[in-house]
C-alpha positions as CSV (number, residue, x, y, z in Angstrom):
1,M,0.0,0.0,0.0
2,K,1.2,3.5,-0.8
3,I,0.1,5.9,1.9
4,L,0.5,9.6,2.3
5,I,0.6,10.9,5.9
6,A,0.0,14.6,6.8
7,E,1.0,15.3,10.4
8,D,2.7,18.4,11.8
9,N,4.0,16.7,15.0
10,S,7.4,15.2,14.1
11,D,7.2,12.5,16.8
12,I,3.9,11.3,15.5
13,R,5.2,11.4,11.9
14,M,8.1,9.2,12.8
15,L,5.9,6.8,14.8
16,H,3.6,6.5,11.8
17,Q,6.6,5.9,9.5
18,K,8.1,3.2,11.7
19,R,4.8,1.4,12.3
20,M,3.6,1.5,8.7
21,S,6.9,0.5,7.3
22,R,6.8,-2.5,9.5
23,W,3.3,-3.3,8.1
24,G,4.9,-3.3,4.6
25,Y,3.5,0.1,3.4
26,H,5.3,2.6,1.3
27,V,5.0,5.9,3.3
28,D,5.4,9.6,2.3
29,L,5.3,12.2,5.0
30,A,4.0,15.8,4.9
31,S,4.2,18.2,7.7
32,N,1.2,20.4,6.7
33,G,-1.7,20.4,4.4
34,K,0.1,22.3,1.7
35,E,2.8,19.7,1.5
36,A,0.2,17.0,1.3
37,V,-1.6,18.6,-1.6
38,D,1.8,19.1,-3.4
39,Y,2.6,15.4,-2.9
40,V,-0.8,14.4,-4.4
41,Q,-0.5,16.7,-7.3
42,K,3.0,15.9,-8.3
43,T,2.8,12.1,-8.0
44,G,-0.6,11.2,-9.7
45,N,-1.8,11.8,-13.2
46,K,-5.0,13.3,-14.4
47,N,-7.0,10.1,-14.1
48,I,-5.4,8.0,-11.4
49,A,-4.1,8.9,-7.9
50,Y,-0.6,7.6,-7.0
51,Y,-1.5,6.9,-3.4
52,D,-3.9,4.3,-2.2
53,L,-4.8,6.4,0.8
54,C,-4.1,9.6,2.7
55,L,-4.2,9.9,6.5
56,M,-4.8,13.6,7.2
57,D,-4.3,15.4,10.5
58,I,-6.6,18.4,10.8
59,N,-4.9,21.0,13.0
60,M,-1.8,21.9,11.0
61,P,0.1,25.2,10.1
62,I,0.2,26.8,6.7
63,M,-2.8,24.8,5.4
64,N,-5.0,22.8,7.8
65,G,-6.4,19.4,7.0
66,I,-9.9,20.7,6.1
67,E,-8.5,23.0,3.5
68,A,-6.2,20.3,2.2
69,I,-9.0,17.8,1.8
70,Q,-11.1,20.4,0.0
71,T,-8.2,21.2,-2.4
72,I,-7.6,17.5,-3.1
73,R,-11.3,16.9,-3.8
74,K,-11.4,19.9,-6.3
75,N,-8.2,19.5,-8.2
76,T,-7.0,15.9,-8.2
77,P,-8.3,12.4,-9.1
78,Y,-10.2,10.7,-6.3
79,L,-8.1,9.6,-3.4
80,P,-9.5,8.0,-0.2
81,V,-8.9,10.3,2.8
82,I,-9.1,9.5,6.5
83,A,-9.2,12.5,8.7
84,Y,-7.2,11.9,11.9
85,S,-7.7,14.3,14.8
86,A,-7.6,14.4,18.6
87,N,-10.6,16.7,18.5
88,M,-13.9,15.1,17.9
89,D,-15.3,18.5,17.1
90,N,-13.5,18.3,13.7
91,K,-15.5,15.3,12.6
92,A,-18.4,17.1,11.0
93,A,-16.2,19.6,9.1
94,S,-13.9,16.8,7.9
95,L,-16.6,14.7,6.4
96,K,-18.3,17.8,4.9
97,A,-15.0,18.7,3.3
98,G,-14.8,15.3,1.6
99,A,-13.1,12.9,4.0
100,D,-14.3,9.3,3.7
101,E,-13.7,8.5,7.3
102,F,-12.9,10.2,10.6
103,L,-10.7,8.6,13.3
104,L,-10.0,10.0,16.8
105,K,-6.3,9.9,17.8
106,P,-4.6,8.3,19.3
107,H,-6.1,5.2,17.7
108,P,-5.2,1.6,18.6
109,S,-2.5,0.2,16.3
110,K,-4.5,-2.9,15.2
111,A,-7.7,-0.9,14.7
112,L,-5.8,1.8,12.7
113,K,-4.3,-0.9,10.4
114,E,-7.7,-2.5,9.8
115,K,-9.3,0.9,8.9
116,L,-6.5,1.8,6.6
117,E,-6.8,-1.5,4.7
118,E,-10.6,-1.2,4.6
119,C,-10.4,2.3,3.0
120,A,-7.7,1.3,0.5
121,V,-9.8,-1.5,-1.0
122,K,-9.7,-1.8,-4.8
123,Q,-11.7,-3.6,-7.6
124,I,-10.2,-6.2,-9.8
125,V,-10.0,-5.3,-13.6
126,L,-9.6,-8.1,-16.1
127,Y,-8.2,-7.2,-19.5
128,L,-9.1,-9.7,-22.3
129,G,-7.0,-10.0,-25.4
130,D,-7.3,-12.4,-28.3
131,E,-5.3,-15.0,-26.4
132,T,-4.3,-13.2,-23.2
133,L,-5.8,-12.5,-19.9
134,S,-4.3,-10.0,-17.4
135,M,-5.4,-8.5,-14.2
136,S,-4.8,-5.4,-12.2
137,R,-6.3,-3.7,-9.1
138,I,-7.8,-0.2,-9.6
139,G,-8.9,2.2,-6.8
140,P,-12.4,3.6,-6.6
141,A,-13.4,6.5,-8.9
142,N,-15.4,8.3,-6.1
143,S,-16.6,8.0,-2.6
144,E,-19.8,6.1,-3.7
145,E,-17.7,3.4,-5.3
146,L,-15.4,3.2,-2.2
147,T,-18.6,2.7,-0.1
148,E,-19.6,-0.1,-2.4
149,L,-16.2,-1.8,-2.4
150,R,-16.0,-1.6,1.4
151,R,-19.4,-3.2,1.7
152,L,-18.5,-6.0,-0.7
153,D,-15.1,-6.6,0.9
154,K,-16.6,-7.1,4.3
155,K,-18.5,-10.0,2.8
156,G,-15.3,-11.4,1.2
157,I,-16.4,-10.5,-2.3
158,A,-14.4,-8.8,-5.0
159,K,-15.8,-6.5,-7.6
160,F,-14.8,-7.3,-11.2
161,T,-14.7,-5.1,-14.3
162,V,-14.0,-6.9,-17.6
163,I,-12.4,-4.8,-20.4
164,G,-12.0,-6.1,-24.0
165,A,-14.8,-8.7,-24.2
166,P,-15.6,-9.1,-27.9
167,F,-19.4,-9.4,-27.2
168,Q,-22.1,-8.2,-25.0
169,F,-24.8,-10.2,-23.4
170,L,-28.2,-9.8,-21.7
171,A,-29.1,-11.5,-18.5
172,H,-32.3,-11.6,-16.5
173,K,-32.4,-8.8,-13.9
174,N,-32.5,-11.3,-11.1
175,I,-29.6,-13.5,-12.3
176,Q,-27.5,-12.3,-9.5
177,H,-30.0,-13.7,-7.0
178,K,-30.2,-17.0,-8.9
179,L,-26.4,-17.3,-8.8
180,L,-26.3,-16.5,-5.1
181,H,-28.9,-19.1,-4.5
182,E,-26.8,-21.6,-6.4
183,F,-23.7,-20.6,-4.4
184,N,-25.6,-21.5,-1.2
185,N,-27.2,-24.8,-2.4
186,S,-24.6,-26.5,-4.6
187,D,-20.9,-27.1,-4.5
188,F,-20.9,-26.8,-8.3
189,Q,-23.5,-25.4,-10.6
190,Y,-23.6,-24.8,-14.3
191,T,-26.1,-22.4,-15.9
192,E,-26.7,-21.3,-19.5
193,L,-28.1,-17.9,-20.7
194,L,-29.1,-17.1,-24.2
195,D,-27.1,-14.3,-25.7
196,R,-29.3,-12.1,-27.9
197,T,-26.8,-9.4,-28.8
198,H,-24.1,-11.5,-30.5
199,E,-24.5,-11.9,-34.2
200,E,-24.5,-15.7,-34.0
201,H,-27.0,-15.7,-31.1
202,S,-24.7,-18.0,-29.3
203,M,-25.2,-19.6,-25.9
204,I,-23.3,-18.0,-23.0
205,Q,-22.5,-20.3,-20.2
206,I,-22.2,-19.0,-16.7
207,H,-20.3,-21.0,-14.1
208,A,-21.2,-20.4,-10.5
209,S,-19.2,-22.0,-7.6
210,K,-18.6,-21.4,-3.9
211,I,-15.2,-19.9,-4.6
212,W,-15.3,-16.3,-3.4
213,L,-12.4,-14.2,-4.6
214,K,-10.7,-12.4,-1.7
215,K,-8.6,-9.6,-3.0
216,Q,-6.1,-9.6,-0.2
217,S,-5.0,-13.2,-0.9
218,L,-5.6,-13.6,-4.7
219,T,-2.5,-13.1,-6.8
220,P,-2.4,-13.2,-10.7
221,E,-0.7,-16.6,-10.5
222,Q,-3.3,-18.0,-8.2
223,F,-6.1,-16.6,-10.4
224,Q,-4.6,-18.2,-13.5
225,K,-4.3,-21.5,-11.7
226,M,-8.0,-21.2,-10.7
227,I,-8.9,-20.7,-14.3
228,E,-7.0,-23.8,-15.4
229,E,-8.6,-25.9,-12.7
230,E,-12.1,-24.8,-13.4
231,N,-11.6,-25.2,-17.2
232,E,-10.8,-28.9,-16.4
233,Q,-14.0,-29.2,-14.4
234,L,-16.0,-27.6,-17.1
235,K,-15.0,-30.2,-19.7
236,K,-17.4,-32.6,-18.0
237,Y,-20.2,-30.3,-18.9
238,E,-19.5,-29.6,-22.5
239,N,-22.3,-30.3,-24.8
240,P,-21.3,-31.0,-28.4
241,E,-24.8,-30.0,-29.7
242,H,-24.2,-26.3,-28.7
């Protein structure tokens, strides 16, 4: 995780750096809101933020955390921000400025780590080529998508976006409920849906299983292995008439 920390107290900054480096995070430190804004603007591009998360103190010199959050929200790609303050009175103003979460400091180390990882959640994007499949993790586009990703992640479910599929297909509006029902009632289920948008009106086959994809533990290599294993299973269900 790449995290930006804005904190004017040098002792707290060093504590954050030591602790989060131990957690395996890459950390950049800012001593005020202006430095934090500069870090965000110089590291990202016009579409994607460089950092996964910003932990923002509120009471800082030169530019306070409220002003920094407002500037980040107006002028940079979306970046999850956690406001971090010893004063609970700052909560309402922080959230109004655009913070995604407010934490009262000092915050227990374990609880802080859990909240950081919760707010740094990403979706999985699959890129389909003619004979290739690659995967990357992309951060949320806005606070609404972050809320969605956090809700799904608490259930151990990953959100997928597929880019490069050579066709489109229509499914019944309740297909997600059907698949969830099959997840709960069968170790392996195979379903077919008629594709009415493809030129050949082909049959699309949807495979549902009880394998939930947990983003924290799924690597590209593991994902590829899962594809190969399930392809072998699917051979038993191939119908030469279709």
